[in-house]
N, C-alpha and C positions, 0 to 999 in steps of 0.2 A: 399307459393310456387309461387303464381301468382305475388307477389311483386318482387321476385328474377328474374322471367322471364321478367317482365317489365323493371327492372333495367338493365339486360343484353341487352335487345332489345334497350333501350335508349343509352347504351354505344356503341353498334354497329352503330346506326344511327349517333352518335356524331363523331365516327371515320371516317365514310364514308363521312360525310359532311365537317369535319374540319381537316382531316388528310392531310399530305403533299403529294400532287399529282401533276403530270405534267400538268394535265388539268387546274389547277389553275394558272399556270405560264403565263407570257406574252411574246409576240414576239417583238424583235427588228430586223427589216429586215426579215419579215416572208417569207420563201421560197414558191415556187409555189406548191410543192408537199410534204406533210408530214402526218404522222399518229401517234397517241398515242394509245397504246393498252397494257394492262397488265404491266403498269409502264415501258413501253419501247417506246422511240421515234425513229422513222425511218424517215429520210428526204432525198430528193434529193437536194444536196447542190447547191446553186445558182452559176452558172458559172461566172467566172471573178469577184469574190468577195473576200474581205480580210479585215483585220484590221492591219494598219501600219501607223506610223507617221514619215515622213521626212527623218530620218537618212539613210545614205548609198545610198538609191534608189532615194531620192529627191521628193517623192510624199507622199500624205496622202490619205488613203482610210478607210472607216468606214461603209461598206455595206454588210458584211457577216451575215448569219442567226445566231441568238442568242436567245435562249429560257431561260428566267430568272425569278428569284424571288428576292426580296430585303430583306437583313438582316442588322441589326445594330449590333455593338459589335463584339464579338469573336465567331468563329464557325469553324466547320470542314465540308468540302464538299467532296463527293466522287461519282465516276461514273465508270461504265464499258463501254469501247468503242470498236467498231470494224467497219472497213470501207472497201469499195471496191475501194481503192485508185488507181488512174489511171495516173494522170498527175503530173508534177513537182509542188511541194508546196501544193498538196492536204493535208488537215489537219483537225483535230477535237480534241475536249477535253473540259476542263473546262475553263471558263472565269470569272474573278472577275473584276468588272468595277465600278469605281466611276463616271467617265465622259469620254468624248472623248479624254482627254489628260492624263488620269490616269487609266491604266488597266493592268491586267496580263492574258495571255492566255497560256495554257499548255496542251500538249497531244502528239499525234503522228503526224509527218509531213513526207510526202513522197518526197524525194529529190534524183534525179539521180538514181532511181530504188532501193533506200535503205530506210528502216524505221528508223526514228530518233525520239527520245524523245526530244521534242522541247518546249522551253519556250520563250515567248516574253514578256518583261517588258517595259511598256511605261509610262514615266513621261515627258510630253512635246514632247520628241522624243523616238523612239523605239530602243531596242536592241534585240539581238537574240542569244540564246545559244542552242546547240544541243548535244545529245549523240547518236552516230550512233550505231544501233543494229546489231549484227552479225547473227541474226536469224530473221525470219518473224513470229511474234506472231499473233495468230488468234484473240486475244483479250488482252486488257491492262486495268488495273485499274489505274485511276488517282485520287489523293487525294490532297486537299489543306487545310492547317490549318492556319487560320488567328489568330494571337496573337499580341495584342497591335499594333505596327506600322510595323509589318512584316508578310509575308506569306511564309510558307514552302510548297514546292510542292514535292510530292512523286509519285513513280510509283510502280506497282506490276504486276506480271504475274499470281498470284494465289489468290489475295485478302487476303493474310496472311503475306507474307514477303514484306515490303515496303522499298524502298530505296529513299533517298532524292535526287532530281535532281536540286533543286534551292531554295535559300533563298533570298527573295527580299523585298524591302521596299514597303509598301502601307499605305497611310495616315490612322491613327487610328481615332476613334471617328467620323466616317463618314459612312453613309449608303452605302452598297455595293450591286450592282446587281451581283448575282452569278447564274451561270447556264451553259448551254450546247451550245457550239460554234462549227461551222464547216465552212471552207472556201475553195475556189477553185480559186486561183488567176490566174492560167495559163491554166485551162482546161475547159471542157464542163459540169462539174458537176460529182458527184459520190454519191453513196448510203452510208449514215452514220447511224449507229445504236448506240443509247445510252440506257443503261439499269441500273436499280437499283440506280438511282440518289437519293442522300440523303444528307440533311444538318442537322448537329447536333449542337445545341447551346452549347457554352463553357462559363462557368462563367468568368467574368472579373477579371483578376488576381489582379489588383490594388484594386478593391473593396474587394476581399477576404482578401487581406493583411490588409486593413483598418479595416475590421470587426474583424480580429484576434487581431489586436493591440488595439482595443477599446471595448473589451468585458467587 
């Protein structure tokens, strides 16, 4: 009986020390005010901050808050987001980033008083796609699935039914910084809340195919 108890205790300690937690992630452009509690990140988004490269607007910025961890290979990342959006272009969601010239950010962006499902894909220069919502959701789930050289981005209002909002290229066989991004290009900051962030490893499809063909 004592051996069983010790084994369970050791497992709990292992999970506590080595489980996936927000506290173990790193900041790129740490905001002045933020808190992590019960697997929830709350931050006051840095005013006049964003991620964008060159196209259309003619400037490059790389200064918004981003809490990340690094993954190689293929994975699925998911988070629930809610924000007190105030100013034009207030935004938050997931970001997958190889470097300053190659990244994808996706989530909610507040433009002209409307909520938009927004994706920015950057390879040297940035592009921007939006889906304008006809309602104001209190919370949204954003999911990104990296497979080989592509990332599929999905949204959901209930964490059950997911709809794809973008399929974009991202170089494969490269480590990726994946995590929680928020930006406030045009305002004085807003409160952003991220909950239940999770990254799940996906087996490499090429390796699985090779193993199957070489049994």
